[in-house]
C-alpha positions, 0 to 999 in steps of 0.5 A: 499689942494694942494701939494705946500700949504701942503709943505709951511704949513709943513715948517712953522709948523716946524719953529714954533715947533723949536722956541717953543722948544728953548724958553722952553729949554732956561735958565731962568737966567745965573748961576754964575761961580760956583767956579772961584777963585779970589785969587789963590796962585802963586809965587810973585817976588823971591826977595820979597819972599827971603827977607821975608824968610831971615828976618823971618817976614811974607809979604803979596804980590800981583801978577797977574796970566796969566788969569788976576786974582789978587792973594795974597800970604803970605810967612813966614819962617818955621822950616820945613825941606828943600825938597830933590830935584834932578831936573833931577829926578823930570822932568823925574817923570813929563814926566812919570806921566803927562798923564791923569793929568793937571799938565801941566796946573798947571805949566803954571799957576804957573810959573813952580813951585809946591807948596804943604803941607808937607808929612803926613799933617793932616789939622786942619780945622775950619769952621765958625759955624754961620754968620750974613750974610743975607741968611746964612744957617747952612746947609752950614757948612755941605756942606763944611765938605762934600767937605773935605770928598769928597777929603779924601774919594777919597784918597787925600794924605792930611788928615783933622780934624775939630776943634772948636777953630779957634786958633788951626786951620791951615785952616779957612773957613769963610762966606762973602756976595759976591765978589763985581764986580766979578763972583767969589763965592769962594776965597783961600789964602795960606801961604807958607814957604821958601821952597814952603811948604804950612803951612796955608790956608784960604777960603772965600765962598760967600752966594750970586752971584754978582747979589744977587742970594742966593747960595743953599747948593749944590752949596756951596759944589761944591765951597768948593770942588774946593777951597779945591783943591786949598788949597791942591796945585792944580790950574786950569784944562783946561778941563771943566769936572774937578772939578778944571776947572776955570768955573765949570758946572753941569758936573763938580761937582764930582771929576774926575780921572784927579783931583785925578791923578794930586793931587797924582802926585803933592804929589809924587814930592817935592815943588819948581821950575821944571825949 
């Protein structure tokens, strides 16, 4: 074989190998966005919140985040004490504590407001013990419990206990078939009081992606961990490696240092506006 022919053959062979490699490593199907929340909480119009608080009645309001997702917030008047707030101290604490966290992402997404549970809260969590949704798996219950344990064992400043009676719970986890017309597989709703203390929450977890693909228990656990973060007051991180990334990947299935540092900073501050 002449040298020129050998070079051509080698070049063609390299192309063939590259194409085969691409085919072999290409994903067989797109995975759903693991934990995009279709209903993360954010502050609705202040006049509406004030009216609900003053009247003592609950109000269900809908707003739109900057990312375009619709959100739903329920507001009630509670007997919780007003947080002690000194705006200058709060801002200084934010400046000093922000490195290594995504508190800035939260403030940007939530119109410069912080929302969290009162100090020393122990969540009373009810997980729907069974469901008639197609493909429901009893292992899903264990997956959600594992999600709560992951946060608690990592040192979350909120406790959790599991209850069998839904009427005794302030957090309820329910199963649904899917979120129609959305890539979301988890959704968190919160109830706030007049001071931005969280007083109750609900999480819906889908059994199927929007295209009907059945979610395995490990994906349900990843979704639960993300939604529990929202339940405790976190919003989305712009870092795709964090559990609280809007669209998680296989690299973001475990809590990161930034997830925990952000949660601790949030709970070192009083709820309310930082403007």
